[in-house]
N, C-alpha and C positions, 0 to 999 in steps of 0.2 A: 504493500500500500504506500510505499515511499513516493511513487509517481503521483498518487492522489494528493499527498501533502504538498508536493511541488506545484501541482496544478492549482490547488486551493490558494496558494500564495500569489497567483497571477490574477488577471482580470477575467479569467474564463468563466462562462456561465455555469450554473449548476448542471444543466443538461450536458454540456460539453465535458465536464469532469466525470459525470456518471458514465457517459459513453466511453471515454478514454479508460476509465478504471475497470470496465468490464469487457473491453474489446477482445482480450484473449479468450475469455470464456464464451463470448458470442461466437467467435470463430470455431471453437471446439464444438459448440452446440450445432452450429450451422452445418458442420461436416458429419454429424451423427447419422448413422445409417437409417434410423427411423425417419429423420427429417428429409434426407436425400431421397428416400423411397417415395415420398409423396410427390417429388418433382419429376419422377421418371415417366416417360410416355407409355410404358407398358405396365403401369401400376394396376394391380388387381384389387377388387373390392375386398377380398379377405384380408389383404395386407393393410389396406386403409383402415379397416375395422380394428386390426391389431394395434395400429399406431394410436388411434383414438382411445382405445382401452388403456394404453400406457399413459397417455396424457391425462385421462380421468384420474388415474391413481396418483398423479402429481397434483392436479388442480383441486380435487375435492378436499384433501386435508390442508393444503396450503391456503385456500380461500377461507376455510373454516378458521384457521389461525388469524387471518387478516380480519375477519368479521369480529372475532373475540377481541383483538387488539383495538379495533375501532370503538368498541364499547368503553374502553378505558381511556384512550388518547384522542378520540374524536376522528371524524372523517378527514381524509385528505383527497379532495377532488370528487369527481362523480363516478368513481369506480363501481362497476357492476359485476357480480360473480358470474363466472362463465361455466362452471361445472354443470349448471342446469342445461346449457346448450349441449354439452357433451352427453348428458343423460338422454336428452331427446334424440340426438343422433344415434346413440348406441341402441336405443329402443327401436328405432327404425331398422337398424342393421340386424338386430336380433330377430325381427320378423322375417328377415331374409335368411336366417340361419347362420349369420356370420359371427355372432358372439353369444355368450350366455350371460344373461343379466345377473345370475348368481355371483359372477365375478365382481360385480359392483359392491357387494357386501364385504369383500375382503380387504378393502382399502385401509392402510395403516396411518396413524398420525405422522405428520412430517417432522415433528420435533423442533420446529422453528420457533424461537422466542422473539417477539417484537416488542421492544421496550420504550418506544417513543414515536411521535409523529414523524420525525425525520426518518426513522427506520421504515415506517409505513410508506413514506414517499419513495424510498428506495425499492420497496417491493412493488409498488404501483408502476414505477418506471419500467421494470422488467415485464410485468404482465400486460401493461397497455401497449408497450412497443411490440410485444409478441402478437397482440391482437391486430396491430397494424400490419405486421408481416404476414399474418395469416391470410389476408386477402390475396396476396401474391400467390401463396401456395394454393389457395382455393381455385384460382384460375387454372393452375396446372392439373389439379384433381378433376375439375370439370372437363378439361380437354381430354384426359385419359379415360374417365369413367362415364362421362355423359349422363344420361338419364338414370343410370344405375345408382348414382350417388346423390342425385338432385334433392332427395328428401332427407338426406343426412349430412347437410352442409351448414347447419346453424353455427357451429363452433368456428369454423374457418371463415365464415362470412362476417363474423363479428357484428358490429353495429350497422352493417350495410353501408349505405351512402353517408351515414353520420360518423363513420369510423375516423376519417381524416380530421373533420372538425373537432371531434372529441379529443383526438390526440393533441391538437393544438391547445385546447383548454387544459388538458392534463399537464402539458409542458409548462404553461403559465402557473398552474397551481403548485407544481413541484418547485419551480423557481421561488415562489412566495414562501413555501414551507421551509426551504433550505436557506435560511437567511444568516447563518453563522458558519464559520469554518468547522466547528464541531458537528453541527447538524449535517453538513455536507459529507464529512468524513464518515459519520454513522450511516448515512444513506448509502454511500458507496459500499461500505462493508456489508450491509444487509442485502444490497442488490447482488453482490457476489455470492452471498449465501443462497439466494434464490436461484441464481444460475446454477450453482452447485447441485441443488435439488433436481433441477431439470436434467443436468448432465448425468447424474447418478441414476435417476429414474429411467432414463431412456437407454442407458447402457447396461442394465442389469443382465440382459440376455439377448441373444440374437433373435431377430424376427423369425418366425416359423416359415419354412418354404411353402410356397403356394403354387 
């Protein structure tokens, strides 16, 4: 985190510091086999379902921890939990025999402790930027799967046409919340912790061959 401290001492914006402090973890996640699978032109519906199940196992406990933290520290921005979208998508895929809904009951707590509004802001930075990136992935999935995935695209579609405007508002809210060097440092540390959860959750085992 020495690079974060150095950046904080400059006139860089909070978003720029968050982006720089997590760049290495973003690259690791971007190269993960689960995420790259969604971008392939020969993506199969079964594999798509497997990736969504992995993401649900990350989002459900993480967003529960965020909700609990907001009851203590207050809200940061207009964040909306997304595991509901994953549940809806997985329900549609279960009706096509792609997943078992029984697997949704085996989700474990994420173990993440969120101790301040600054740390909440760091978490929201990761989740909301992921929602923004999800729209690009959604275009690839639609191109590969067409109508077969059309009813199971809530999660990747995000807020629809409102995704980019909401991201702009989220950036403003994060900048406002991270108004001290300590707040920014704490946000960067927690953002890296959230990235670590994604990297670990998506790397637990290889996707099954389909």
